C-alpha positions in Angstrom: -157.5 93.6 37.6 -159.1 95.1 40.8 -157.3 95.8 43.9 -159.1 96.3 47.4 -157.8 97.5 50.4 -159.2 97.3 54.2 -157.3 97.7 57.2 -156.8 93.9 57.1 -156.0 92.6 53.8 -155.5 93.6 50.3 -157.8 91.7 47.4 -156.6 91.2 44.3 -159.7 90.0 41.6 -159.4 89.6 38.0 -161.4 91.0 35.7 -163.5 87.7 34.8 -164.2 87.0 38.2 -167.8 86.2 37.9 -167.8 84.4 41.9 -167.6 81.5 43.4 -169.3 78.5 44.2 -171.4 77.5 47.3 -168.0 75.4 48.4 -165.4 77.4 48.0 -161.9 78.3 50.0 -158.0 79.3 49.8 -154.2 77.8 49.8 -152.5 80.0 52.4 -149.5 80.6 52.5 -146.5 82.9 55.0 -145.1 86.0 53.9 -142.2 88.4 55.9 -142.3 91.0 53.3 -145.0 92.6 51.9 -143.4 93.4 48.8 -142.9 89.6 47.9 -146.9 89.0 48.6 -147.9 91.9 46.8 -145.8 90.4 43.6 -146.9 87.1 44.0 -150.8 87.8 44.7 -150.3 90.2 41.4 -148.5 87.6 39.2 -150.9 85.0 39.8 -154.2 86.5 39.0 -152.6 88.7 36.3 -151.0 85.1 34.8 -154.5 83.0 35.8 -153.5 80.9 38.3 -156.2 82.5 40.3 -159.0 84.9 40.0 -158.6 86.0 43.6 -155.9 86.4 45.7 -155.5 88.0 49.3 -152.8 89.1 51.2 -152.7 90.4 55.3 -152.0 94.3 55.1 -149.5 94.1 57.1 -145.3 94.1 56.8 -145.5 89.7 57.7 -148.9 87.5 57.7 -150.5 85.5 55.9 -151.9 85.5 52.4 -154.4 83.0 50.1 -155.2 81.9 47.2 -158.9 81.4 46.2 -160.6 78.3 44.3 -163.9 76.2 44.3 -163.4 72.9 46.5 -164.5 71.5 43.2 -162.4 73.1 40.9 -159.4 70.3 40.5 -157.5 72.1 38.1 -157.3 75.6 40.2 -156.1 73.0 43.0 -153.5 72.2 40.3 -152.6 75.2 39.1 -152.7 77.4 42.7 -150.8 74.5 44.4 -148.1 74.6 41.5 -147.4 77.9 41.4 -147.1 78.1 45.4 -144.2 75.5 45.0 -142.2 76.6 42.5 -142.4 80.4 44.3 -141.2 78.7 48.2 -144.7 79.5 49.8 -144.6 75.9 50.6 -142.6 76.0 54.0 -140.6 72.6 54.6 -140.1 70.7 58.2 -136.4 70.3 59.5 -136.4 67.0 57.5 -136.5 68.6 54.0 -140.5 67.7 53.4 -143.4 70.0 52.7 -145.5 70.3 55.3 -149.4 69.0 54.4 -151.2 72.2 54.0 -154.5 72.2 53.9 -157.5 73.8 51.8 -159.1 76.0 54.2 -163.0 76.7 53.5 -164.8 80.1 53.6 -167.8 79.4 56.0 -170.2 80.7 54.1 -171.7 77.4 52.3 -174.1 76.4 55.3 -172.1 73.1 55.8 -170.4 71.7 59.7 -167.1 71.0 59.1 -167.8 67.2 59.0 -170.1 67.3 55.4 -166.5 68.8 54.1 -163.8 66.4 51.9 -160.4 67.8 53.6 -157.9 68.9 50.8 -154.5 68.4 51.7 -151.1 68.8 49.7 -150.8 65.0 50.0 -153.4 64.9 47.8 -151.7 66.4 44.9 -148.6 66.3 45.4 -145.0 63.8 46.9 -144.3 65.5 50.3 -140.5 64.2 49.6 -140.3 66.0 46.6 -142.8 67.8 45.5 -143.8 65.3 42.2 -147.1 64.7 41.1 -148.9 62.6 42.6 -151.4 60.3 39.9 -155.0 62.2 39.4 -156.7 62.8 42.8 -160.6 62.3 42.2 -162.7 63.5 45.6 -165.1 61.5 46.8 -167.6 63.9 48.3 -168.5 66.8 48.5 -171.1 68.1 51.0 
């Protein structure tokens, strides 16, 4: 695993990383303990959940796990990992927030041309149980 730092971010990259496709992005999480963020990013890359992860180079902030937009299996691995490690916050009623996949702005496609990908496409927000297979109907 390769670890690189800038003033703002710490990246964890698998040796098998060969880049992403035209449309890629990340599933984001919040943290209030940088040691915890380091641990989950290291584990996610080391265990093959993702080939690249990052977190803010701060004591608290945000982190993310990268995937190609059209890679169903990667989304499933990442979201299962996030749910198992309490990385998805819950509402006051106990449901999971319907977090969205955040695209990187490198593909030249406007926001309307991209399919919106959300946690609720894969899992029931009330209990985190798996939904029937998610099928993307359009990629820019």
